[in-house]
A tleap script that builds the chain and sets N, CA, C and O, in Angstrom:
source leaprc.protein.ff14SB
mol = sequence {
  NMET THR VAL THR LYS ASP ILE SER THR THR
  HIE ARG GLU ARG ARG VAL PRO VAL LEU ASP
  ASP ARG VAL ALA GLU ARG LEU LEU THR ARG
  GLN ASN ALA ALA PRO THR GLN ALA ALA HIE
  VAL ILE GLY SER PRO ALA ASP SER THR THR
  ASN TRP ASP ARG LEU ASN CYS GLY GLY ALA
  VAL ALA LYS LEU TYR VAL GLU LEU ALA GLU
  ALA LEU ASP ILE GLU LEU LEU GLU THR GLU
  ARG THR HIE VAL TRP ARG ALA THR LEU ASN
  SER LEU LEU LEU ASP GLU ALA PRO GLU VAL
  ILE ARG ALA ALA PHE PHE GLY HIE ASP THR
  ALA VAL ASN ARG GLY SER TYR THR ASP LEU
  ALA ASP THR SER ARG MET VAL ALA ALA ALA
  ARG GLY LEU ARG ILE CVAL
}
set mol.1.N position { 180.295 147.902 -7.830 }
set mol.1.CA position { 180.000 146.965 -8.889 }
set mol.1.C position { 179.313 145.757 -8.256 }
set mol.1.O position { 179.669 145.343 -7.153 }
set mol.2.N position { 178.355 145.209 -8.937 }
set mol.2.CA position { 177.659 144.024 -8.450 }
set mol.2.C position { 178.079 142.812 -9.266 }
set mol.2.O position { 178.024 142.827 -10.496 }
set mol.3.N position { 178.497 141.768 -8.573 }
set mol.3.CA position { 178.749 140.470 -9.198 }
set mol.3.C position { 177.452 139.691 -8.985 }
set mol.3.O position { 177.113 139.333 -7.857 }
set mol.4.N position { 176.741 139.435 -10.063 }
set mol.4.CA position { 175.458 138.752 -9.946 }
set mol.4.C position { 175.661 137.257 -9.715 }
set mol.4.O position { 176.708 136.703 -10.051 }
set mol.5.N position { 174.643 136.609 -9.133 }
set mol.5.CA position { 174.789 135.193 -8.806 }
set mol.5.C position { 174.948 134.322 -10.049 }
set mol.5.O position { 175.520 133.235 -9.963 }
set mol.6.N position { 174.453 134.777 -11.208 }
set mol.6.CA position { 174.583 133.965 -12.422 }
set mol.6.C position { 176.007 133.979 -12.986 }
set mol.6.O position { 176.350 133.102 -13.779 }
set mol.7.N position { 176.840 134.942 -12.603 }
set mol.7.CA position { 178.231 134.934 -13.074 }
set mol.7.C position { 179.230 134.626 -11.967 }
set mol.7.O position { 180.413 134.424 -12.242 }
set mol.8.N position { 178.773 134.587 -10.729 }
set mol.8.CA position { 179.640 134.280 -9.598 }
set mol.8.C position { 179.920 132.788 -9.550 }
set mol.8.O position { 179.012 131.975 -9.718 }
set mol.9.N position { 181.182 132.427 -9.319 }
set mol.9.CA position { 181.510 131.000 -9.220 }
set mol.9.C position { 180.909 130.368 -7.977 }
set mol.9.O position { 180.741 129.150 -7.925 }
set mol.10.N position { 180.583 131.173 -6.975 }
set mol.10.CA position { 179.949 130.653 -5.766 }
set mol.10.C position { 178.428 130.766 -5.831 }
set mol.10.O position { 177.723 130.331 -4.920 }
set mol.11.N position { 177.933 131.353 -6.915 }
set mol.11.CA position { 176.498 131.539 -7.138 }
set mol.11.C position { 175.853 132.411 -6.062 }
set mol.11.O position { 174.669 132.265 -5.757 }
set mol.12.N position { 176.650 133.322 -5.490 }
set mol.12.CA position { 176.143 134.282 -4.523 }
set mol.12.C position { 176.397 135.680 -5.053 }
set mol.12.O position { 177.521 136.018 -5.423 }
set mol.13.N position { 175.349 136.491 -5.091 }
set mol.13.CA position { 175.513 137.871 -5.525 }
set mol.13.C position { 176.253 138.651 -4.450 }
set mol.13.O position { 176.041 138.439 -3.256 }
set mol.14.N position { 177.125 139.557 -4.885 }
set mol.14.CA position { 177.828 140.415 -3.936 }
set mol.14.C position { 178.206 141.727 -4.616 }
set mol.14.O position { 178.374 141.795 -5.833 }
set mol.15.N position { 178.333 142.757 -3.799 }
set mol.15.CA position { 178.797 144.051 -4.282 }
set mol.15.C position { 180.270 144.172 -3.935 }
set mol.15.O position { 180.681 143.871 -2.814 }
set mol.16.N position { 181.062 144.613 -4.901 }
set mol.16.CA position { 182.484 144.802 -4.662 }
set mol.16.C position { 182.896 146.188 -5.154 }
set mol.16.O position { 182.444 146.636 -6.207 }
set mol.17.N position { 183.745 146.858 -4.399 }
set mol.17.CA position { 184.203 148.167 -4.855 }
set mol.17.C position { 185.274 148.020 -5.927 }
set mol.17.O position { 186.004 147.029 -5.947 }
set mol.18.N position { 185.368 148.988 -6.806 }
set mol.18.CA position { 186.470 149.047 -7.756 }
set mol.18.C position { 187.585 149.788 -7.028 }
set mol.18.O position { 187.400 150.935 -6.623 }
set mol.19.N position { 188.727 149.154 -6.858 }
set mol.19.CA position { 189.770 149.667 -5.979 }
set mol.19.C position { 190.632 150.770 -6.593 }
set mol.19.O position { 191.337 151.469 -5.864 }
set mol.20.N position { 190.593 150.937 -7.881 }
set mol.20.CA position { 191.413 151.950 -8.540 }
set mol.20.C position { 190.479 152.971 -9.194 }
set mol.20.O position { 189.668 152.613 -10.049 }
set mol.21.N position { 190.590 154.226 -8.797 }
set mol.21.CA position { 189.705 155.262 -9.319 }
set mol.21.C position { 189.783 155.391 -10.835 }
set mol.21.O position { 188.791 155.739 -11.476 }
set mol.22.N position { 190.946 155.115 -11.417 }
set mol.22.CA position { 191.082 155.199 -12.881 }
set mol.22.C position { 190.215 154.149 -13.563 }
set mol.22.O position { 189.609 154.413 -14.601 }
set mol.23.N position { 190.160 152.960 -12.975 }
set mol.23.CA position { 189.324 151.892 -13.530 }
set mol.23.C position { 187.852 152.264 -13.368 }
set mol.23.O position { 187.060 152.088 -14.294 }
set mol.24.N position { 187.489 152.774 -12.199 }
set mol.24.CA position { 186.100 153.188 -11.961 }
set mol.24.C position { 185.673 154.248 -12.969 }
set mol.24.O position { 184.567 154.180 -13.507 }
set mol.25.N position { 186.537 155.226 -13.230 }
set mol.25.CA position { 186.221 156.270 -14.212 }
set mol.25.C position { 186.046 155.682 -15.606 }
set mol.25.O position { 185.134 156.072 -16.334 }
set mol.26.N position { 186.911 154.752 -15.979 }
set mol.26.CA position { 186.826 154.129 -17.306 }
set mol.26.C position { 185.527 153.343 -17.457 }
set mol.26.O position { 184.871 153.415 -18.496 }
set mol.27.N position { 185.156 152.594 -16.419 }
set mol.27.CA position { 183.908 151.827 -16.467 }
set mol.27.C position { 182.695 152.754 -16.550 }
set mol.27.O position { 181.754 152.492 -17.299 }
set mol.28.N position { 182.726 153.833 -15.778 }
set mol.28.CA position { 181.622 154.794 -15.811 }
set mol.28.C position { 181.521 155.464 -17.177 }
set mol.28.O position { 180.418 155.676 -17.681 }
set mol.29.N position { 182.642 155.791 -17.769 }
set mol.29.CA position { 182.650 156.378 -19.112 }
set mol.29.C position { 182.039 155.417 -20.127 }
set mol.29.O position { 181.231 155.818 -20.964 }
set mol.30.N position { 182.434 154.134 -20.046 }
set mol.30.CA position { 181.866 153.127 -20.963 }
set mol.30.C position { 180.368 152.980 -20.744 }
set mol.30.O position { 179.602 152.876 -21.702 }
set mol.31.N position { 179.948 152.970 -19.471 }
set mol.31.CA position { 178.526 152.835 -19.169 }
set mol.31.C position { 177.737 154.022 -19.727 }
set mol.31.O position { 176.674 153.841 -20.320 }
set mol.32.N position { 178.253 155.222 -19.537 }
set mol.32.CA position { 177.559 156.419 -20.007 }
set mol.32.C position { 177.553 156.531 -21.528 }
set mol.32.O position { 176.675 157.182 -22.093 }
set mol.33.N position { 178.517 155.907 -22.195 }
set mol.33.CA position { 178.596 155.953 -23.656 }
set mol.33.C position { 177.852 154.800 -24.324 }
set mol.33.O position { 177.822 154.708 -25.552 }
set mol.34.N position { 177.252 153.923 -23.522 }
set mol.34.CA position { 176.557 152.756 -24.089 }
set mol.34.C position { 175.420 153.215 -25.003 }
set mol.34.O position { 174.703 154.162 -24.679 }
set mol.35.N position { 175.260 152.548 -26.133 }
set mol.35.CA position { 174.223 152.956 -27.088 }
set mol.35.C position { 172.797 152.754 -26.572 }
set mol.35.O position { 171.871 153.444 -26.999 }
set mol.36.N position { 172.632 151.809 -25.657 }
set mol.36.CA position { 171.307 151.556 -25.109 }
set mol.36.C position { 171.427 151.154 -23.652 }
set mol.36.O position { 172.516 150.838 -23.174 }
set mol.37.N position { 170.309 151.166 -22.950 }
set mol.37.CA position { 170.283 150.704 -21.561 }
set mol.37.C position { 170.638 149.226 -21.466 }
set mol.37.O position { 171.167 148.777 -20.449 }
set mol.38.N position { 170.348 148.460 -22.529 }
set mol.38.CA position { 170.597 147.015 -22.518 }
set mol.38.C position { 172.067 146.673 -22.720 }
set mol.38.O position { 172.471 145.532 -22.493 }
set mol.39.N position { 172.868 147.638 -23.142 }
set mol.39.CA position { 174.278 147.363 -23.410 }
set mol.39.C position { 175.026 147.078 -22.112 }
set mol.39.O position { 174.756 147.690 -21.079 }
set mol.40.N position { 175.954 146.155 -22.180 }
set mol.40.CA position { 176.801 145.821 -21.034 }
set mol.40.C position { 178.013 146.746 -21.044 }
set mol.40.O position { 178.431 147.213 -22.104 }
set mol.41.N position { 178.570 147.009 -19.885 }
set mol.41.CA position { 179.793 147.815 -19.826 }
set mol.41.C position { 180.899 147.092 -20.589 }
set mol.41.O position { 181.656 147.712 -21.337 }
set mol.42.N position { 180.985 145.781 -20.395 }
set mol.42.CA position { 181.906 144.961 -21.181 }
set mol.42.C position { 181.088 143.805 -21.737 }
set mol.42.O position { 180.991 142.743 -21.122 }
set mol.43.N position { 180.509 144.023 -22.892 }
set mol.43.CA position { 179.686 143.009 -23.532 }
set mol.43.C position { 180.481 142.258 -24.583 }
set mol.43.O position { 181.708 142.335 -24.628 }
set mol.44.N position { 179.774 141.542 -25.416 }
set mol.44.CA position { 180.400 140.832 -26.516 }
set mol.44.C position { 181.030 141.849 -27.467 }
set mol.44.O position { 180.429 142.892 -27.727 }
set mol.45.N position { 182.223 141.573 -27.991 }
set mol.45.CA position { 182.849 142.530 -28.914 }
set mol.45.C position { 181.987 142.838 -30.134 }
set mol.45.O position { 182.018 143.956 -30.649 }
set mol.46.N position { 181.223 141.859 -30.597 }
set mol.46.CA position { 180.394 142.067 -31.781 }
set mol.46.C position { 179.061 142.727 -31.464 }
set mol.46.O position { 178.481 143.380 -32.331 }
set mol.47.N position { 178.559 142.570 -30.237 }
set mol.47.CA position { 177.255 143.113 -29.867 }
set mol.47.C position { 177.250 143.400 -28.368 }
set mol.47.O position { 177.112 142.485 -27.556 }
set mol.48.N position { 177.401 144.671 -28.004 }
set mol.48.CA position { 177.532 145.033 -26.594 }
set mol.48.C position { 176.258 144.792 -25.794 }
set mol.48.O position { 176.272 144.911 -24.569 }
set mol.49.N position { 175.152 144.454 -26.468 }
set mol.49.CA position { 173.911 144.174 -25.735 }
set mol.49.C position { 173.818 142.712 -25.303 }
set mol.49.O position { 172.860 142.328 -24.631 }
set mol.50.N position { 174.804 141.892 -25.681 }
set mol.50.CA position { 174.797 140.488 -25.280 }
set mol.50.C position { 176.028 140.179 -24.429 }
set mol.50.O position { 177.057 140.848 -24.528 }
set mol.51.N position { 175.898 139.152 -23.595 }
set mol.51.CA position { 177.027 138.715 -22.783 }
set mol.51.C position { 178.135 138.171 -23.663 }
set mol.51.O position { 177.881 137.599 -24.723 }
set mol.52.N position { 179.337 138.350 -23.225 }
set mol.52.CA position { 180.491 137.796 -23.915 }
set mol.52.C position { 180.624 136.354 -23.476 }
set mol.52.O position { 180.820 136.078 -22.292 }
set mol.53.N position { 180.519 135.430 -24.421 }
set mol.53.CA position { 180.608 134.006 -24.122 }
set mol.53.C position { 181.878 133.725 -23.318 }
set mol.53.O position { 182.968 134.149 -23.703 }
set mol.54.N position { 181.733 133.008 -22.202 }
set mol.54.CA position { 182.870 132.767 -21.301 }
set mol.54.C position { 184.043 132.077 -21.992 }
set mol.54.O position { 185.197 132.392 -21.701 }
set mol.55.N position { 183.771 131.142 -22.899 }
set mol.55.CA position { 184.873 130.442 -23.574 }
set mol.55.C position { 185.642 131.403 -24.478 }
set mol.55.O position { 186.873 131.391 -24.486 }
set mol.56.N position { 184.934 132.226 -25.231 }
set mol.56.CA position { 185.603 133.200 -26.085 }
set mol.56.C position { 186.330 134.247 -25.250 }
set mol.56.O position { 187.437 134.665 -25.588 }
set mol.57.N position { 185.703 134.662 -24.167 }
set mol.57.CA position { 186.312 135.643 -23.266 }
set mol.57.C position { 187.595 135.082 -22.664 }
set mol.57.O position { 188.619 135.763 -22.630 }
set mol.58.N position { 187.538 133.846 -22.192 }
set mol.58.CA position { 188.712 133.218 -21.595 }
set mol.58.C position { 189.873 133.123 -22.571 }
set mol.58.O position { 191.025 133.350 -22.201 }
set mol.59.N position { 189.569 132.788 -23.810 }
set mol.59.CA position { 190.613 132.703 -24.835 }
set mol.59.C position { 191.235 134.062 -25.125 }
set mol.59.O position { 192.448 134.171 -25.304 }
set mol.60.N position { 190.398 135.102 -25.172 }
set mol.60.CA position { 190.896 136.454 -25.423 }
set mol.60.C position { 191.759 136.939 -24.261 }
set mol.60.O position { 192.788 137.583 -24.469 }
set mol.61.N position { 191.333 136.626 -23.034 }
set mol.61.CA position { 192.104 137.032 -21.853 }
set mol.61.C position { 193.440 136.287 -21.832 }
set mol.61.O position { 194.474 136.884 -21.531 }
set mol.62.N position { 193.427 134.995 -22.148 }
set mol.62.CA position { 194.672 134.217 -22.168 }
set mol.62.C position { 195.655 134.818 -23.171 }
set mol.62.O position { 196.843 134.948 -22.877 }
set mol.63.N position { 195.168 135.176 -24.329 }
set mol.63.CA position { 196.023 135.787 -25.355 }
set mol.63.C position { 196.575 137.123 -24.858 }
set mol.63.O position { 197.757 137.415 -25.040 }
set mol.64.N position { 195.724 137.928 -24.233 }
set mol.64.CA position { 196.158 139.220 -23.699 }
set mol.64.C position { 197.244 139.040 -22.648 }
set mol.64.O position { 198.233 139.773 -22.649 }
set mol.65.N position { 197.074 138.074 -21.751 }
set mol.65.CA position { 198.064 137.865 -20.696 }
set mol.65.C position { 199.412 137.448 -21.281 }
set mol.65.O position { 200.453 137.880 -20.786 }
set mol.66.N position { 199.412 136.618 -22.325 }
set mol.66.CA position { 200.666 136.227 -22.962 }
set mol.66.C position { 201.324 137.447 -23.598 }
set mol.66.O position { 202.539 137.621 -23.502 }
set mol.67.N position { 200.521 138.296 -24.251 }
set mol.67.CA position { 201.064 139.530 -24.840 }
set mol.67.C position { 201.648 140.435 -23.755 }
set mol.67.O position { 202.720 141.012 -23.937 }
set mol.68.N position { 200.939 140.561 -22.622 }
set mol.68.CA position { 201.445 141.373 -21.515 }
set mol.68.C position { 202.734 140.788 -20.944 }
set mol.68.O position { 203.669 141.525 -20.632 }
set mol.69.N position { 202.781 139.470 -20.810 }
set mol.69.CA position { 203.980 138.803 -20.285 }
set mol.69.C position { 205.187 139.136 -21.150 }
set mol.69.O position { 206.264 139.442 -20.638 }
set mol.70.N position { 204.997 139.074 -22.465 }
set mol.70.CA position { 206.105 139.354 -23.382 }
set mol.70.C position { 206.468 140.839 -23.372 }
set mol.70.O position { 207.645 141.190 -23.287 }
set mol.71.N position { 205.467 141.707 -23.458 }
set mol.71.CA position { 205.727 143.153 -23.528 }
set mol.71.C position { 206.329 143.697 -22.241 }
set mol.71.O position { 207.158 144.607 -22.276 }
set mol.72.N position { 205.917 143.145 -21.111 }
set mol.72.CA position { 206.366 143.661 -19.812 }
set mol.72.C position { 207.452 142.808 -19.176 }
set mol.72.O position { 207.945 143.123 -18.093 }
set mol.73.N position { 207.828 141.713 -19.863 }
set mol.73.CA position { 208.829 140.783 -19.354 }
set mol.73.C position { 208.457 140.268 -17.965 }
set mol.73.O position { 209.264 140.296 -17.036 }
set mol.74.N position { 207.192 139.789 -17.847 }
set mol.74.CA position { 206.701 139.209 -16.595 }
set mol.74.C position { 206.331 137.760 -16.889 }
set mol.74.O position { 205.221 137.471 -17.336 }
set mol.75.N position { 207.261 136.863 -16.636 }
set mol.75.CA position { 207.083 135.449 -16.965 }
set mol.75.C position { 205.826 134.850 -16.336 }
set mol.75.O position { 205.162 134.022 -16.959 }
set mol.76.N position { 205.491 135.256 -15.111 }
set mol.76.CA position { 204.333 134.721 -14.394 }
set mol.76.C position { 203.039 134.860 -15.216 }
set mol.76.O position { 202.168 133.992 -15.153 }
set mol.77.N position { 202.919 135.940 -15.976 }
set mol.77.CA position { 201.684 136.172 -16.734 }
set mol.77.C position { 201.540 135.256 -17.948 }
set mol.77.O position { 200.487 135.242 -18.585 }
set mol.78.N position { 202.577 134.495 -18.274 }
set mol.78.CA position { 202.450 133.535 -19.367 }
set mol.78.C position { 201.517 132.392 -18.985 }
set mol.78.O position { 200.885 131.792 -19.855 }
set mol.79.N position { 201.425 132.080 -17.677 }
set mol.79.CA position { 200.605 130.958 -17.244 }
set mol.79.C position { 199.484 131.355 -16.293 }
set mol.79.O position { 198.453 130.683 -16.250 }
set mol.80.N position { 199.659 132.422 -15.537 }
set mol.80.CA position { 198.650 132.836 -14.560 }
set mol.80.C position { 197.606 133.727 -15.216 }
set mol.80.O position { 197.879 134.386 -16.219 }
set mol.81.N position { 196.424 133.741 -14.647 }
set mol.81.CA position { 195.352 134.580 -15.164 }
set mol.81.C position { 194.790 135.430 -14.035 }
set mol.81.O position { 195.534 135.830 -13.140 }
set mol.82.N position { 193.522 135.708 -14.058 }
set mol.82.CA position { 192.942 136.687 -13.146 }
set mol.82.C position { 193.026 136.299 -11.674 }
set mol.82.O position { 193.017 137.184 -10.818 }
set mol.83.N position { 193.107 135.018 -11.348 }
set mol.83.CA position { 193.169 134.641 -9.934 }
set mol.83.C position { 194.474 135.074 -9.273 }
set mol.83.O position { 194.541 135.165 -8.047 }
set mol.84.N position { 195.506 135.340 -10.064 }
set mol.84.CA position { 196.748 135.828 -9.477 }
set mol.84.C position { 196.510 137.179 -8.804 }
set mol.84.O position { 197.149 137.492 -7.799 }
set mol.85.N position { 195.597 137.976 -9.349 }
set mol.85.CA position { 195.293 139.286 -8.749 }
set mol.85.C position { 194.536 139.097 -7.441 }
set mol.85.O position { 194.748 139.836 -6.479 }
set mol.86.N position { 193.657 138.109 -7.412 }
set mol.86.CA position { 192.923 137.822 -6.172 }
set mol.86.C position { 193.902 137.451 -5.062 }
set mol.86.O position { 193.795 137.958 -3.945 }
set mol.87.N position { 194.837 136.586 -5.358 }
set mol.87.CA position { 195.815 136.175 -4.353 }
set mol.87.C position { 196.712 137.351 -3.957 }
set mol.87.O position { 197.023 137.525 -2.778 }
set mol.88.N position { 197.124 138.148 -4.928 }
set mol.88.CA position { 197.987 139.292 -4.642 }
set mol.88.C position { 197.280 140.306 -3.751 }
set mol.88.O position { 197.820 140.714 -2.723 }
set mol.89.N position { 196.083 140.710 -4.138 }
set mol.89.CA position { 195.344 141.693 -3.336 }
set mol.89.C position { 195.001 141.144 -1.960 }
set mol.89.O position { 195.088 141.857 -0.960 }
set mol.90.N position { 194.615 139.893 -1.911 }
set mol.90.CA position { 194.264 139.285 -0.633 }
set mol.90.C position { 195.458 139.312 0.317 }
set mol.90.O position { 195.305 139.612 1.501 }
set mol.91.N position { 196.631 139.003 -0.193 }
set mol.91.CA position { 197.827 139.013 0.648 }
set mol.91.C position { 198.249 140.428 1.015 }
set mol.91.O position { 198.640 140.680 2.155 }
set mol.92.N position { 198.175 141.355 0.065 }
set mol.92.CA position { 198.537 142.742 0.360 }
set mol.92.C position { 197.609 143.362 1.406 }
set mol.92.O position { 198.032 144.209 2.192 }
set mol.93.N position { 196.353 142.938 1.411 }
set mol.93.CA position { 195.375 143.503 2.340 }
set mol.93.C position { 195.262 142.717 3.642 }
set mol.93.O position { 194.379 142.984 4.457 }
set mol.94.N position { 196.152 141.750 3.836 }
set mol.94.CA position { 196.104 140.864 4.996 }
set mol.94.C position { 195.982 141.627 6.316 }
set mol.94.O position { 195.169 141.267 7.167 }
set mol.95.N position { 196.777 142.667 6.487 }
set mol.95.CA position { 196.754 143.428 7.741 }
set mol.95.C position { 195.838 144.651 7.673 }
set mol.95.O position { 195.699 145.384 8.652 }
set mol.96.N position { 195.219 144.865 6.522 }
set mol.96.CA position { 194.418 146.073 6.323 }
set mol.96.C position { 192.914 145.830 6.445 }
set mol.96.O position { 192.161 146.750 6.764 }
set mol.97.N position { 192.478 144.610 6.197 }
set mol.97.CA position { 191.041 144.311 6.226 }
set mol.97.C position { 190.831 142.956 6.905 }
set mol.97.O position { 191.612 142.029 6.691 }
set mol.98.N position { 189.789 142.838 7.715 }
set mol.98.CA position { 189.516 141.563 8.385 }
set mol.98.C position { 189.291 140.425 7.382 }
set mol.98.O position { 188.826 140.640 6.263 }
set mol.99.N position { 189.632 139.224 7.814 }
set mol.99.CA position { 189.523 138.049 6.943 }
set mol.99.C position { 188.117 137.866 6.380 }
set mol.99.O position { 187.969 137.539 5.202 }
set mol.100.N position { 187.102 138.064 7.178 }
set mol.100.CA position { 185.739 137.855 6.707 }
set mol.100.C position { 185.378 138.856 5.605 }
set mol.100.O position { 184.636 138.518 4.683 }
set mol.101.N position { 185.892 140.072 5.694 }
set mol.101.CA position { 185.649 141.083 4.660 }
set mol.101.C position { 186.377 140.708 3.375 }
set mol.101.O position { 185.803 140.773 2.288 }
set mol.102.N position { 187.649 140.313 3.503 }
set mol.102.CA position { 188.405 139.907 2.310 }
set mol.102.C position { 187.768 138.697 1.639 }
set mol.102.O position { 187.666 138.648 0.413 }
set mol.103.N position { 187.341 137.728 2.431 }
set mol.103.CA position { 186.718 136.525 1.870 }
set mol.103.C position { 185.446 136.880 1.115 }
set mol.103.O position { 185.223 136.384 0.011 }
set mol.104.N position { 184.617 137.726 1.694 }
set mol.104.CA position { 183.374 138.134 1.027 }
set mol.104.C position { 183.674 138.902 -0.250 }
set mol.104.O position { 183.023 138.689 -1.273 }
set mol.105.N position { 184.647 139.786 -0.196 }
set mol.105.CA position { 185.029 140.588 -1.360 }
set mol.105.C position { 185.469 139.706 -2.519 }
set mol.105.O position { 185.091 139.943 -3.666 }
set mol.106.N position { 186.272 138.686 -2.215 }
set mol.106.CA position { 186.792 137.820 -3.270 }
set mol.106.C position { 185.883 136.642 -3.589 }
set mol.106.O position { 186.193 135.846 -4.476 }
set mol.107.N position { 184.763 136.518 -2.877 }
set mol.107.CA position { 183.742 135.559 -3.259 }
set mol.107.C position { 183.896 134.154 -2.731 }
set mol.107.O position { 183.362 133.216 -3.322 }
set mol.108.N position { 184.606 133.980 -1.643 }
set mol.108.CA position { 184.768 132.657 -1.053 }
set mol.108.C position { 184.526 132.727 0.443 }
set mol.108.O position { 184.474 133.809 1.028 }
set mol.109.N position { 184.376 131.544 1.062 }
set mol.109.CA position { 184.314 131.553 2.522 }
set mol.109.C position { 185.748 131.697 3.048 }
set mol.109.O position { 186.712 131.617 2.287 }
set mol.110.N position { 185.867 131.910 4.349 }
set mol.110.CA position { 187.192 132.185 4.919 }
set mol.110.C position { 188.161 131.014 4.770 }
set mol.110.O position { 189.359 131.232 4.594 }
set mol.111.N position { 187.674 129.792 4.835 }
set mol.111.CA position { 188.569 128.629 4.715 }
set mol.111.C position { 189.174 128.543 3.316 }
set mol.111.O position { 190.379 128.334 3.181 }
set mol.112.N position { 188.359 128.699 2.277 }
set mol.112.CA position { 188.865 128.665 0.898 }
set mol.112.C position { 189.780 129.851 0.664 }
set mol.112.O position { 190.847 129.718 0.064 }
set mol.113.N position { 189.357 131.009 1.140 }
set mol.113.CA position { 190.154 132.213 0.967 }
set mol.113.C position { 191.539 132.050 1.599 }
set mol.113.O position { 192.549 132.383 0.979 }
set mol.114.N position { 191.582 131.540 2.827 }
set mol.114.CA position { 192.850 131.369 3.542 }
set mol.114.C position { 193.717 130.309 2.860 }
set mol.114.O position { 194.923 130.495 2.703 }
set mol.115.N position { 193.105 129.210 2.461 }
set mol.115.CA position { 193.871 128.109 1.892 }
set mol.115.C position { 194.350 128.331 0.474 }
set mol.115.O position { 195.397 127.813 0.088 }
set mol.116.N position { 193.605 129.091 -0.308 }
set mol.116.CA position { 193.932 129.223 -1.726 }
set mol.116.C position { 194.435 130.597 -2.152 }
set mol.116.O position { 195.138 130.715 -3.155 }
set mol.117.N position { 194.083 131.628 -1.404 }
set mol.117.CA position { 194.368 132.976 -1.893 }
set mol.117.C position { 195.131 133.852 -0.929 }
set mol.117.O position { 195.276 135.048 -1.181 }
set mol.118.N position { 195.619 133.307 0.156 }
set mol.118.CA position { 196.311 134.121 1.143 }
set mol.118.C position { 197.671 133.527 1.467 }
set mol.118.O position { 197.779 132.344 1.793 }
set mol.119.N position { 198.704 134.348 1.378 }
set mol.119.CA position { 200.032 133.974 1.839 }
set mol.119.C position { 200.181 134.609 3.211 }
set mol.119.O position { 200.231 135.834 3.326 }
set mol.120.N position { 200.252 133.797 4.244 }
set mol.120.CA position { 200.268 134.315 5.604 }
set mol.120.C position { 201.641 134.819 6.046 }
set mol.120.O position { 201.822 135.176 7.210 }
set mol.121.N position { 202.597 134.849 5.141 }
set mol.121.CA position { 203.895 135.423 5.472 }
set mol.121.C position { 203.737 136.929 5.676 }
set mol.121.O position { 202.772 137.523 5.195 }
set mol.122.N position { 204.662 137.534 6.373 }
set mol.122.CA position { 204.619 138.971 6.626 }
set mol.122.C position { 204.804 139.717 5.302 }
set mol.122.O position { 205.849 139.613 4.660 }
set mol.123.N position { 203.790 140.457 4.911 }
set mol.123.CA position { 203.835 141.196 3.639 }
set mol.123.C position { 203.946 142.699 3.852 }
set mol.123.O position { 203.807 143.461 2.896 }
set mol.124.N position { 204.191 143.142 5.076 }
set mol.124.CA position { 204.164 144.576 5.365 }
set mol.124.C position { 205.173 145.366 4.544 }
set mol.124.O position { 204.879 146.486 4.124 }
set mol.125.N position { 206.348 144.812 4.307 }
set mol.125.CA position { 207.337 145.545 3.503 }
set mol.125.C position { 206.888 145.650 2.055 }
set mol.125.O position { 207.114 146.672 1.408 }
set mol.126.N position { 206.245 144.589 1.533 }
set mol.126.CA position { 205.734 144.647 0.162 }
set mol.126.C position { 204.604 145.663 0.044 }
set mol.126.O position { 204.528 146.406 -0.934 }
set mol.127.N position { 203.736 145.693 1.034 }
set mol.127.CA position { 202.632 146.651 1.016 }
set mol.127.C position { 203.194 148.064 0.999 }
set mol.127.O position { 202.755 148.890 0.199 }
set mol.128.N position { 204.147 148.355 1.861 }
set mol.128.CA position { 204.746 149.691 1.917 }
set mol.128.C position { 205.442 150.032 0.599 }
set mol.128.O position { 205.325 151.153 0.104 }
set mol.129.N position { 206.156 149.076 0.040 }
set mol.129.CA position { 206.855 149.324 -1.217 }
set mol.129.C position { 205.872 149.563 -2.351 }
set mol.129.O position { 206.085 150.454 -3.173 }
set mol.130.N position { 204.793 148.777 -2.411 }
set mol.130.CA position { 203.805 148.929 -3.477 }
set mol.130.C position { 203.142 150.288 -3.403 }
set mol.130.O position { 202.905 150.919 -4.433 }
set mol.131.N position { 202.842 150.746 -2.208 }
set mol.131.CA position { 202.202 152.061 -2.046 }
set mol.131.C position { 203.123 153.185 -2.503 }
set mol.131.O position { 202.658 154.220 -2.981 }
set mol.132.N position { 204.415 152.983 -2.356 }
set mol.132.CA position { 205.366 154.012 -2.753 }
set mol.132.C position { 205.696 154.006 -4.229 }
set mol.132.O position { 206.332 154.938 -4.721 }
set mol.133.N position { 205.275 152.968 -4.953 }
set mol.133.CA position { 205.634 152.822 -6.364 }
set mol.133.C position { 204.544 153.186 -7.349 }
set mol.133.O position { 204.733 153.005 -8.552 }
set mol.134.N position { 203.428 153.686 -6.896 }
set mol.134.CA position { 202.323 153.939 -7.818 }
set mol.134.C position { 202.786 154.825 -8.962 }
set mol.134.O position { 203.214 155.963 -8.767 }
set mol.135.N position { 202.688 154.273 -10.151 }
set mol.135.CA position { 203.109 154.979 -11.372 }
set mol.135.C position { 201.868 155.274 -12.181 }
set mol.135.O position { 201.052 154.384 -12.419 }
set mol.136.N position { 201.720 156.497 -12.601 }
set mol.136.CA position { 200.530 156.887 -13.389 }
set mol.136.C position { 200.928 157.006 -14.829 }
set mol.136.O position { 200.093 157.323 -15.676 }
savepdb mol mol.pdb
quit
C-alpha cells in the first residue's frame, strides 16, 4: 500500500505492507469490485470516486471506536484512536525489526518514533503470547 505525500502527516510518500493477509484480501476485493478506475478502495461513503473528508472520517472513526469499546469491553478504545495501533505494533516489533525500518514504516524519524510510539520495556513475553492467541 502506498501512503501518498498528500495524506501523510510527514508529507513524505512511503510504501507500507499490510500486515494481516485477511485485511490485504479484503482491500484487494474492494479494489477489484470498484465501479471505476477512479474509485478509491475506501472513498467517501456517498461517492467512492471522491476522498472521504478527514473531519467526517475522523468523526465516524471516533464513533466506531466507542462502539467497539462498549461491545468488546475495552475501556482504552473509548479515548484512543488509530495511533494506539502504531504504538502497539511498534513495541511488539521492537526486537523483530530495526528501529530505522519501524520508523519509516510508521512515518516518523527515529527520534519521534522512539519518544512517542515505542515502549522500551521488555515486550518479549507479550509478543510470544500475542502470536499464540491469533483467533480467526
